[in-house]
N, C-alpha and C positions, 0 to 999 in steps of 0.2 A: 361235795359228797366224797370224791376221790381223796381229797386232802384229809377229811375226817377219818376215812377208812385207813389210810396210811398211818395216821397218828395212833389209832387204836392198835393197828398191827405192830407198830414199832414197840410199844410198851408191852403188849402181850408176848411177843416173841422174846423180848429181853428177859422178862420174868420167867417164861417157859424154859429158856436155856439155863437160867440160873438154877431153877429147881430141878431141871434134868440132871445137872452136874451133882446137885445135892442128893438126888434120888439114887444115882449110880453109886455115889460114895457110901450112902447109908445102906443100900441093898447089899453092897459088898461086905460091909461090916456085919449087918444083921438084917435078914430079909424082912421081918415085921417092921423094923424101923424104916426100911425103904418104902413099904406100903403106906405107913403113916406120913412120910414125907411127901408122897404123891398126893395124898388127900389134902395136906396143908397147901401144896402148890396149887391144886384145883381151886380151893377157897380163895387163895391170894389172887389168882388170876381174875376171879369174879369181882373181888374188891378193886382190882386195877381197872377193869372195864367200867365199873361204876364211877370211880374217881376220874377216869379219863373223860367220861361223858360229862361229869360236872365241870371239868376244866373247859371242855369245848363250849358248853352252854354259857359259862361265865365270860370267857374270852369274847364270844360272839356278842354278848350284851355290852361289854366294855368297849368293844371296837365298832359299835354302831351297826351290828348285824353282819359284819364282814369277818371272814376267816381267811387268813393268809399265813404264810410261814413265819413272817416277822412277828405277828400278833400271837401266834401259838407258842413261840419260843419262850422258855423260862428265863432266858437272859436277854434283857432289853438294852439297846444302845441308842443314845440321843446326842445329836450335835446341834447346838443352838448358838446363833450369832446375836450378840447384844450390843446396842449403841451406847454402852457405858464404859467407863474406865475400869481396869481390872479390879481395883479395891472395892469399888461400888458393886460390881457384878458379884464378887466373892461374898460380900455381906448379904446380898439378895439371895444368892444360891444357898448359903448356910441357913438362912431363915426359912426358906422353902423346905429344905430337907428336915429341919427340926420339927416341922408340922406333921410329918408322916406318922400315922398311928403305929404303935408298937416299937418305937425307937428305944433300943436297949443301950446303945453306946454310940457316941459321936466324937470324932477326933478331927479338929480343924487345925490345919497347918497354914497360917497366913503367909509366911515367907515363901512357901512353895505353892500357894494358892490351891490347896487340896483339901477336900472334905471326904472323910471315910466314916461310914455309919453301919451299925449292925441293927437289923430290924427283925424282931421275933414274929413268927407266923401268927396272924390274927385270923382265926377261922371265920370266913364270911357267913357260914351257915350256923355257927354256934352249936355244932354237934360234937360232943366229946363224951361218949358213953363210957369208954373204958380207960380214960386217962392215958397214961404212958403206954398201956398195952393195946391201945386202939390201933388196929392194923392199918387204918387210914393214915396214921402218922408215919408208917413205913413208906408210903407211896407219895406223900406230899412233903415237900421241903419245909422243915420246921424253923429254919433261920435263913434270912436273906441279908444281903449287904448292898450298900450304895457306895460307888466310887465316883468322885466328881473332881474335875480339874478346870481351872480357868487359865486360858492362854491370852497373854497380853497382845493387843493390836495397836494400831495407830488411831487412837481415839475410840476404839471399840474393843470388845472381848469376845472370845470364843469359848463356849462351855462344852465339855465332853462329859457325858453322864452314862454310867453303867449301873444297871439294876439286875442283880443275879442271885441265885442261891449261893449260900456260903460253902456248899460242898463242891467237890471237884467236877469238872465238866462231864466226865464219863457217867456221873450219876443221872444226867438228864435222860439216859436210856431207861432208867428205872423210876424216875420221879417226875411229878408235875408240880406246879406251884399255885394252882387254882387261879391263875391270872394276877397273882398278887404283885409281881414285878411290873407287869403291864399297867396295873392300877397305879403303882408308885410312880412310874415314868410319866403317866398322863397327869397325875396330881402335881408333880414338881414342874413339868412343862407348862401346865395351866397357870400355876402360881407365878412363874417367871413371865409368861405372856401378859398376865394381868398387871404385873409390876411395870413392864415396858409400856403398856397402854396408859397406865397412870402417869408414867414419866412423860409420855407424849402429850397427854392432856395438860400436865404442868407446864411443858414448854409452850404449848399453844396458848395457855392462859397468860403466861409471861409475855409472849409475843403480842397478844392482844392488848395487854396492859401497856406495853411499850408503845404500841401504835397509838393507843388512846392518849398516853402522856405526850407523845410527839404532836398529836393533833391539838391537844390543849395548849402546848407550848407555842405552836404556830398561831393559834387563835389569840393567845396573849400577845404575841409579837405583833400580829396584825393590828390589834387594838392599840398597842404602844405606838406603832408607826402612824396610826390614824389620828392619834391624839397630839395636839400641840397645846402645851400648857396655857390655859386661858390667861393667867396673870402675865406671863411672858409676852403673849400676843397683844394683850390690851396695853401693857406698859410700852411696848415697842411702837404700836400705832399712835399712842398718845404722845410719845416723844417725837415721832415723825411729824405729827400735826403741829407740835410746838416749833420744831425746827423749820418747818415750811415757812413760818413767818419770820424767824430770826436768822436761820442759816440754811438756805435752800440747798446748798451743796452737801451739807451734812445730812439733811433730810433725804436727799436723793441716794446718798451712800447707804444710809440705814435701810431704806426700802429695798435697795439692791441686795443687801445682805439678807433681808427678810425673805425676799423671793427665792434666793439661793437656798436658804434654810428650809423653806416650805417645799421646794422642789425635791429635796433629798428626804423629806419627811413623809412623802406620799407612800401609802402601803404598797408593798411588792406583791404582785398577783401570783408569782410562780413559787413563792416560799423559798427561793434559792438564797444562798449566801450573798452578801454584799462584798465589797472589797475595802481594803484599808483606805484606798484613795477616796472612794465615795464617802466613807464615814468621816474621814478627815475633813472633807469639804463641808459636810454638815456641821461639824463641831467648830470649824474655823468661822463659818457664817454666824453661828450662835455667839461665839466669843467676840467677833468684830462688832456685832450689835451692842453687846454689853460694854465694849470699849468706848463706843460713842456715848452710851448712857452714863458710864462710871467715870469717863475721862481718864486722867492720869493715875487714878487708883488701880487700874488694871493694865498689866503688861502681859503680852502673849509671846511665847517663844516656841517655835516648832522646828523639830529636827527629825525628819523622816526621809531616808534615802529613796530616790525615785524607783529603785529596783524592788522596793517593798510595797509600792502602792497597789500592785495587783494581787497582794496576798488576800485570799478568801477570808472573810470575817463576818460574823453574825451582825445584822443590823442593830443599831441603837446601843450597842454595848459601850463603844467609845463615848457616845453622847452621855450615857449615864454617868460615867466617871468624870466627865467634864462638868456636868451639872452638879455633881457632888462636891467637886473642888470649889465651885462658886458659892453654892448655897451653904455648905457647912464649913468652908475654910476661909474664903475671902470676904464675902458680904458681911458676915458678923464682925469682922475685924476692922477696926478703924485704920486709916492710912492706906498706903500703897501695897499692892501684892502682885504676884506673878503666877501665871499658869504655864507649865511646860508640857509639851507633848513630844515624845521622841520614841523611835522604834529601832530595834536592832535584831539581827538574825543570829541565832545560836544553834548551829547544826540544823536539825529539821524543824526547829521552832522559831517563830517570830514573836518577840516580846514587845508589847506596846505599853508605854508608861504615861500616865497623867499625874503630874506632881504639882503641888502648890506650896506656898510658904505662909499658909493661913494659920488658923487656931490650933491645928494639930488634931491628935486623936480625941474623939469623944464618942459617946454611945451611938449617935446617928451615923457617924462616918464608918464605924466598924461593923455595925449590924443592921444597917438600913434595909428597907424593902428593896430598893433599887439594886444594891449589891447582892442581896440574897437571890434576886431574880437572875442576875448575871451569872452567879455560881451555878444555879440550877440549869440554866440554858447551856453553859459550857459543858457540864456533865452530860446532859442529854445529847448534845451534838457531837462532842469529841470523846466522851468518856474520860479516862485518866489523862489523855493527851492535852486537854484544855484546862488551864488553871487561872485563878485570880488570887493575887497576893497583895495584901495591904500592909504597908510598912511606914515607919516614921521617916519624914524627909529631914535632911540636915540643912540648916540648924533648926528649922521648925517647919511644921506643916505635915502633909501626908503624901505618900506616893503609892498609887494603885497601878499594878501591872497585870495585864492580860497576856497570857501565852497561848498561842494557837499553832497548829501545824502549818508549816510554810506552804504545803501543797494541799489542795482540796481533797486529795485521795487519803490524806492522813487522818481525816475525821469522817464521822458518819453524818453528813449534812442532810438537811431536809430535802434538798432538791432531787 
């Protein structure tokens, strides 16, 4: 109540003093003119009280029934922190300002991250009886402006917004704005808040999708680890059965390698990364079995420094490259062949290569399901830090190289 009274009193006193000066001047010039000026002043004060009351009622409505000095002011200031980069925040801010009703002119300066706009008065009551001669137009600001700047931060931005009458600050003693600038401030702030909420929902949806993709990848990986190719198992056991009767020592060696292979093929329950050493043992056991089956047709050469054996590595990836080298490189090729496995460290990356001197590039080797699965899992676990490169081996065959971070902290592993 006191704040409302003071608001009325400020406007009435300001207009009274203005007309008092005019009355004194007019009366000094010509007494009847002074009397006329006094009458005009009385009528104007009545209009001022009416408009001040309208202003108070509208501000109370816009501000949820509350009246305070900040809401009553014709000049509104807002400071908003946004979790966006400056350019994105600037685009969002400009779009929000353009949606304001009555935009007459807008000037966007991207290199300074500033937006300036002029907004014509939009009468919320739709009352314009006398047009330009309407005395209400003398009391209500007819043109407002918006000044907005974006300040760059570290991964975020700060918005400074000013909504005010286009006239000089001293005119606030004589004019009200019918809450138009408060309405504009709330509209722009609301639009920015909605955009930030939409951005958060997008981030949450992306995070949920990433989690789902990781869970699917883990499920696929568990399935891969749980599966031992039936043909390989059957052929190995059939060969072992045959060797039991003809070469017991070879049969015992083959079964030992099979046990080693199966031990490393058991599904991991913690979904953690394996190590290069464990994966190498699995692939070595697989190739040793094939050496017994294929005889002199298969030669194996391994060159992996001991200090790299502890390198974190996703399960089954090395095995996939080894199986590709056998199935698409050496088995279809008549005569002898070699599989090489070697690893080297280059700065923060460890490169593991499986090469063969088989048939070379073909459709299966370059775009097979196994290699596609390897690429997808590398991208999911390591992002851009994990790569698979397929190249021709000299003088013939294919070389496939997986590069992974040397330290487990370098990738976003599942564990």
